[in-house]
C-alpha positions in Angstrom: 92.8 133.1 6.0 96.4 134.3 6.3 96.0 135.2 10.0 94.4 131.8 10.8 97.4 130.1 9.1 99.8 132.2 11.1 98.0 131.5 14.3 98.0 127.8 13.6 101.7 127.8 12.7 102.4 129.7 15.9 100.4 127.2 17.9 102.2 124.2 16.3 105.6 125.9 16.8 104.9 126.2 20.5 103.5 122.7 21.0 105.8 120.5 18.9 109.0 121.0 20.9 107.2 119.8 24.0 106.0 116.5 22.6 108.0 113.3 23.4 110.2 111.7 20.7 110.8 108.0 20.2 114.0 108.3 22.1 112.3 109.9 25.0 109.7 107.1 25.1 112.4 104.4 24.8 114.2 106.0 27.8 111.1 106.1 29.9 110.3 102.5 28.9 113.8 101.4 30.0 113.5 103.2 33.3 110.1 101.7 34.0 111.3 98.2 33.2 114.3 98.6 35.5 112.0 99.9 38.3 109.6 97.0 37.8 112.4 94.5 38.1 113.7 96.1 41.3 110.2 96.2 42.8 109.4 92.6 41.9 112.7 91.5 43.4 112.0 93.4 46.6 108.5 92.1 46.9 109.7 88.5 46.5 112.4 89.0 49.1 109.9 90.5 51.6 107.3 87.7 51.0 110.0 85.1 51.5 111.2 86.8 54.7 107.7 87.0 56.1 107.0 83.4 55.2 110.0 82.1 57.2 109.1 84.3 60.2 105.5 82.9 60.1 106.8 79.3 59.9 109.1 80.0 62.8 106.4 81.5 65.0 104.0 78.7 64.2 106.6 76.1 65.1 107.2 77.8 68.4 103.5 78.0 69.2 102.8 74.4 68.3 105.8 73.3 70.3 104.6 75.3 73.4 101.1 73.8 73.0 102.5 70.3 72.8 104.6 71.0 75.9 101.6 72.3 77.8 99.5 69.3 76.9 102.4 66.9 77.8 102.8 68.7 81.2 99.1 68.5 81.9 98.9 64.9 81.0 102.0 63.8 82.8 102.1 65.9 86.0 98.6 67.0 87.0 96.4 64.4 88.7 93.3 63.4 86.9 
């Protein structure tokens, strides 16, 4: 019985220092919250940038299509 207790105490003494404390968990939580905020901001910025690029391209394409239809209707004989 004494050897089993000694073995368990040794096992606990080697495991307990490696476990996280409340302060460790709080630090990790703050880091994750900060990373989440940065990532969310970056994603919103990229989506906004892509949206405006797509609006610009579609405006150009529709303008060119309108110009082509106008040219065909105005200058080509029927």
